[in-house]
Biopython code that builds the backbone (N, CA, C, O; Angstrom):
import numpy as np
from Bio.PDB.StructureBuilder import StructureBuilder

atoms = [
    (1, "ILE", "N", (190.373, 86.928, 94.642)),
    (1, "ILE", "CA", (190.048, 86.185, 95.523)),
    (1, "ILE", "C", (190.665, 85.483, 96.661)),
    (1, "ILE", "O", (190.079, 85.267, 97.722)),
    (2, "LYS", "N", (192.293, 85.020, 96.298)),
    (2, "LYS", "CA", (193.468, 85.242, 97.067)),
    (2, "LYS", "C", (193.736, 86.458, 98.306)),
    (2, "LYS", "O", (193.972, 86.158, 99.477)),
    (3, "SER", "N", (193.660, 87.688, 97.861)),
    (3, "SER", "CA", (193.411, 88.526, 98.820)),
    (3, "SER", "C", (192.924, 87.961, 99.656)),
    (3, "SER", "O", (193.634, 87.552, 100.575)),
    (4, "PHE", "N", (191.475, 87.714, 99.658)),
    (4, "PHE", "CA", (190.342, 87.722, 100.676)),
    (4, "PHE", "C", (190.648, 86.674, 101.676)),
    (4, "PHE", "O", (190.613, 86.825, 102.897)),
    (5, "GLN", "N", (191.013, 85.376, 100.897)),
    (5, "GLN", "CA", (191.623, 84.764, 101.595)),
    (5, "GLN", "C", (192.490, 84.584, 102.950)),
    (5, "GLN", "O", (192.315, 83.995, 104.016)),
    (6, "GLN", "N", (193.613, 85.460, 102.327)),
    (6, "GLN", "CA", (194.512, 85.489, 103.038)),
    (6, "GLN", "C", (194.139, 86.325, 104.366)),
    (6, "GLN", "O", (194.995, 86.449, 105.241)),
    (7, "TYR", "N", (192.605, 87.014, 104.545)),
    (7, "TYR", "CA", (192.122, 87.348, 105.961)),
    (7, "TYR", "C", (190.940, 86.601, 106.343)),
    (7, "TYR", "O", (190.295, 86.911, 107.345)),
    (8, "GLN", "N", (190.681, 85.795, 105.720)),
    (8, "GLN", "CA", (189.919, 84.612, 105.833)),
    (8, "GLN", "C", (188.069, 85.353, 105.602)),
    (8, "GLN", "O", (187.044, 84.978, 106.171)),
    (9, "CYS", "N", (188.242, 86.477, 104.566)),
    (9, "CYS", "CA", (186.961, 86.414, 104.011)),
    (9, "CYS", "C", (186.115, 86.160, 103.513)),
    (9, "CYS", "O", (186.460, 85.752, 102.404)),
    (10, "SER", "N", (184.850, 86.122, 103.642)),
    (10, "SER", "CA", (184.065, 85.249, 102.711)),
    (10, "SER", "C", (183.732, 86.113, 101.070)),
    (10, "SER", "O", (184.325, 87.181, 101.224)),
    (11, "PRO", "N", (183.355, 86.128, 100.237)),
    (11, "PRO", "CA", (183.195, 86.701, 98.804)),
    (11, "PRO", "C", (182.325, 88.123, 99.089)),
    (11, "PRO", "O", (181.395, 88.295, 99.877)),
    (12, "ILE", "N", (182.822, 88.862, 98.372)),
    (12, "ILE", "CA", (182.005, 90.052, 98.907)),
    (12, "ILE", "C", (180.900, 90.078, 97.654)),
    (12, "ILE", "O", (181.042, 89.336, 96.683)),
    (13, "SER", "N", (179.667, 91.109, 97.792)),
    (13, "SER", "CA", (179.097, 91.475, 97.144)),
    (13, "SER", "C", (179.380, 92.001, 95.781)),
    (13, "SER", "O", (180.516, 92.353, 95.466)),
    (14, "LYS", "N", (178.619, 92.047, 95.171)),
    (14, "LYS", "CA", (178.538, 92.515, 93.644)),
    (14, "LYS", "C", (179.478, 93.497, 92.987)),
    (14, "LYS", "O", (180.412, 93.647, 92.201)),
    (15, "GLU", "N", (178.006, 94.485, 94.422)),
    (15, "GLU", "CA", (178.704, 96.134, 94.049)),
    (15, "GLU", "C", (179.959, 96.391, 94.732)),
    (15, "GLU", "O", (180.806, 97.119, 94.214)),
    (16, "ASP", "N", (180.186, 95.671, 96.211)),
    (16, "ASP", "CA", (181.409, 96.103, 96.407)),
    (16, "ASP", "C", (182.866, 95.484, 95.417)),
    (16, "ASP", "O", (183.985, 95.999, 95.419)),
    (17, "GLN", "N", (182.480, 94.400, 94.718)),
    (17, "GLN", "CA", (183.386, 94.030, 93.965)),
    (17, "GLN", "C", (183.789, 94.619, 92.608)),
    (17, "GLN", "O", (184.873, 94.499, 92.037)),
    (18, "GLU", "N", (182.355, 95.483, 92.088)),
    (18, "GLU", "CA", (182.699, 96.699, 90.912)),
    (18, "GLU", "C", (183.456, 97.931, 91.305)),
    (18, "GLU", "O", (184.297, 98.612, 90.719)),
    (19, "MET", "N", (182.780, 98.014, 92.710)),
    (19, "MET", "CA", (183.595, 99.365, 93.401)),
    (19, "MET", "C", (185.248, 99.303, 93.495)),
    (19, "MET", "O", (186.040, 100.149, 93.080)),
    (20, "LEU", "N", (185.548, 97.998, 94.190)),
    (20, "LEU", "CA", (186.850, 97.336, 94.408)),
    (20, "LEU", "C", (187.459, 97.249, 92.997)),
    (20, "LEU", "O", (188.589, 97.727, 93.103)),
    (21, "VAL", "N", (187.215, 96.813, 91.549)),
    (21, "VAL", "CA", (188.039, 96.711, 90.546)),
    (21, "VAL", "C", (187.899, 97.956, 89.703)),
    (21, "VAL", "O", (188.527, 98.051, 88.648)),
    (22, "LYS", "N", (186.931, 99.114, 90.220)),
    (22, "LYS", "CA", (186.737, 100.336, 89.553)),
    (22, "LYS", "C", (187.889, 101.435, 90.386)),
    (22, "LYS", "O", (188.480, 102.434, 89.978)),
    (23, "HIS", "N", (187.885, 100.797, 91.600)),
    (23, "HIS", "CA", (189.005, 101.314, 92.252)),
    (23, "HIS", "C", (190.494, 101.157, 92.071)),
    (23, "HIS", "O", (191.368, 101.997, 92.283)),
    (24, "ILE", "N", (190.604, 100.008, 91.669)),
    (24, "ILE", "CA", (192.123, 99.439, 91.179)),
    (24, "ILE", "C", (192.195, 99.284, 89.736)),
    (24, "ILE", "O", (192.872, 98.471, 89.107)),
    (25, "GLN", "N", (191.453, 100.121, 89.326)),
    (25, "GLN", "CA", (191.312, 100.002, 87.677)),
    (25, "GLN", "C", (191.744, 101.805, 87.455)),
    (25, "GLN", "O", (192.377, 102.122, 86.448)),
    (26, "THR", "N", (191.386, 102.736, 88.351)),
    (26, "THR", "CA", (192.025, 104.092, 89.109)),
    (26, "THR", "C", (193.257, 103.963, 88.967)),
    (26, "THR", "O", (193.938, 104.059, 87.946)),
    (27, "VAL", "N", (193.667, 103.646, 90.460)),
    (27, "VAL", "CA", (195.339, 103.332, 90.539)),
    (27, "VAL", "C", (196.197, 103.342, 89.395)),
    (27, "VAL", "O", (196.972, 104.207, 88.986)),
    (28, "THR", "N", (195.791, 101.772, 88.797)),
    (28, "THR", "CA", (196.320, 101.682, 87.846)),
    (28, "THR", "C", (196.581, 102.581, 86.787)),
    (28, "THR", "O", (197.715, 102.827, 86.374)),
    (29, "HIS", "N", (195.352, 103.161, 86.268)),
    (29, "HIS", "CA", (195.673, 104.219, 85.216)),
    (29, "HIS", "C", (196.656, 104.880, 85.853)),
    (29, "HIS", "O", (197.835, 104.721, 85.538)),
    (30, "SER", "N", (196.337, 105.544, 86.643)),
    (30, "SER", "CA", (197.112, 107.050, 87.606)),
    (30, "SER", "C", (198.478, 106.725, 87.418)),
    (30, "SER", "O", (199.149, 107.536, 86.780)),
    (31, "ASN", "N", (199.168, 105.426, 87.960)),
    (31, "ASN", "CA", (200.453, 105.129, 87.587)),
    (31, "ASN", "C", (200.878, 103.815, 87.254)),
    (31, "ASN", "O", (200.684, 102.732, 87.806)),
    (32, "ILE", "N", (201.370, 104.076, 86.443)),
    (32, "ILE", "CA", (201.585, 102.567, 85.788)),
    (32, "ILE", "C", (203.008, 102.328, 86.088)),
    (32, "ILE", "O", (203.537, 101.525, 85.319)),
    (33, "GLU", "N", (204.049, 103.004, 87.355)),
    (33, "GLU", "CA", (205.206, 102.019, 87.796)),
    (33, "GLU", "C", (204.918, 101.291, 88.909)),
    (33, "GLU", "O", (205.809, 100.631, 89.445)),
    (34, "ILE", "N", (203.522, 101.315, 89.449)),
    (34, "ILE", "CA", (203.459, 100.534, 90.915)),
    (34, "ILE", "C", (203.268, 99.116, 90.739)),
    (34, "ILE", "O", (202.930, 98.702, 89.630)),
    (35, "ASP", "N", (203.465, 98.232, 91.813)),
    (35, "ASP", "CA", (203.505, 97.395, 91.776)),
    (35, "ASP", "C", (202.308, 96.610, 91.861)),
    (35, "ASP", "O", (201.890, 96.474, 93.011)),
    (36, "LEU", "N", (201.514, 95.948, 90.774)),
    (36, "LEU", "CA", (199.941, 95.895, 90.944)),
    (36, "LEU", "C", (199.773, 94.719, 91.953)),
    (36, "LEU", "O", (198.660, 94.823, 92.468)),
    (37, "TYR", "N", (200.573, 93.450, 92.517)),
    (37, "TYR", "CA", (200.655, 93.025, 93.517)),
    (37, "TYR", "C", (200.458, 93.735, 94.403)),
    (37, "TYR", "O", (199.340, 93.855, 94.904)),
    (38, "GLU", "N", (201.261, 94.227, 94.714)),
    (38, "GLU", "CA", (201.060, 95.210, 96.218)),
    (38, "GLU", "C", (199.867, 96.201, 96.449)),
    (38, "GLU", "O", (199.412, 96.379, 97.578)),
    (39, "GLU", "N", (199.453, 96.743, 95.511)),
    (39, "GLU", "CA", (198.548, 97.672, 95.284)),
    (39, "GLU", "C", (197.158, 97.142, 95.724)),
    (39, "GLU", "O", (196.325, 97.685, 96.449)),
    (40, "ILE", "N", (197.120, 95.809, 95.028)),
    (40, "ILE", "CA", (195.855, 94.997, 95.176)),
    (40, "ILE", "C", (195.730, 94.369, 96.320)),
    (40, "ILE", "O", (194.621, 94.006, 96.712)),
    (41, "GLU", "N", (196.812, 94.161, 96.993)),
    (41, "GLU", "CA", (196.753, 93.947, 98.499)),
    (41, "GLU", "C", (196.312, 95.106, 99.553)),
    (41, "GLU", "O", (195.486, 95.047, 100.463)),
    (42, "ASP", "N", (197.048, 96.062, 99.173)),
    (42, "ASP", "CA", (197.037, 97.407, 99.785)),
    (42, "ASP", "C", (195.280, 97.992, 99.983)),
    (42, "ASP", "O", (194.859, 98.573, 100.983)),
    (43, "ILE", "N", (194.478, 97.648, 98.757)),
    (43, "ILE", "CA", (193.227, 97.828, 98.540)),
    (43, "ILE", "C", (192.506, 96.695, 99.321)),
    (43, "ILE", "O", (191.741, 96.932, 100.256)),
    (44, "VAL", "N", (192.751, 95.665, 98.952)),
    (44, "VAL", "CA", (192.188, 95.092, 99.766)),
    (44, "VAL", "C", (192.182, 94.987, 101.542)),
    (44, "VAL", "O", (191.291, 94.711, 102.346)),
    (45, "TYR", "N", (193.306, 95.270, 101.659)),
    (45, "TYR", "CA", (193.233, 95.296, 103.171)),
    (45, "TYR", "C", (192.830, 96.731, 103.851)),
    (45, "TYR", "O", (192.662, 96.800, 105.068)),
    (46, "ASP", "N", (192.720, 97.592, 103.206)),
    (46, "ASP", "CA", (191.793, 98.723, 103.319)),
    (46, "ASP", "C", (190.011, 98.674, 103.232)),
    (46, "ASP", "O", (189.234, 99.422, 103.826)),
    (47, "TYR", "N", (189.742, 97.756, 102.471)),
    (47, "TYR", "CA", (188.366, 97.364, 102.521)),
    (47, "TYR", "C", (188.155, 96.164, 103.323)),
    (47, "TYR", "O", (187.075, 95.683, 102.979)),
    (48, "VAL", "N", (188.525, 95.692, 103.941)),
    (48, "VAL", "CA", (188.514, 94.297, 104.967)),
    (48, "VAL", "C", (188.586, 94.957, 106.139)),
    (48, "VAL", "O", (187.827, 94.522, 107.005)),
    (49, "THR", "N", (189.393, 96.045, 106.491)),
    (49, "THR", "CA", (189.396, 96.463, 107.579)),
    (49, "THR", "C", (188.542, 97.613, 107.686)),
    (49, "THR", "O", (188.225, 98.094, 108.774)),
    (50, "GLY", "N", (188.179, 98.047, 106.614)),
    (50, "GLY", "CA", (187.082, 99.274, 106.733)),
    (50, "GLY", "C", (187.740, 101.056, 106.362)),
    (50, "GLY", "O", (187.081, 102.049, 106.053)),
    (51, "LYS", "N", (189.055, 100.932, 106.522)),
    (51, "LYS", "CA", (189.808, 102.036, 105.846)),
    (51, "LYS", "C", (189.571, 102.490, 104.425)),
    (51, "LYS", "O", (190.308, 103.373, 103.988)),
    (52, "GLN", "N", (188.586, 101.964, 103.622)),
    (52, "GLN", "CA", (188.417, 102.471, 102.303)),
    (52, "GLN", "C", (187.963, 103.901, 102.716)),
    (52, "GLN", "O", (187.692, 104.736, 101.853)),
]
sb = StructureBuilder()
sb.init_structure("model")
sb.init_model(0)
sb.init_chain("A")
sb.init_seg("    ")
for serial, (resi, resn, name, xyz) in enumerate(atoms, 1):
    if name == "N":
        sb.init_residue(resn, " ", resi, " ")
    sb.init_atom(name, np.array(xyz, "f"), 0.0, 1.0, " ", f" {name:<3s}", serial, name[0])
structure = sb.get_structure()
């Protein structure tokens, strides 16, 4: 939620939320040495800007 608040976005739909969670899980399972906070920020930014 904080990641979306920084972009002044309203809450996302349940379907989008599930898709983003799956995306985050896929990324974290494929690379255990990532900075989780930064990765979530990148995924949310891509979602908000439509780059996904």
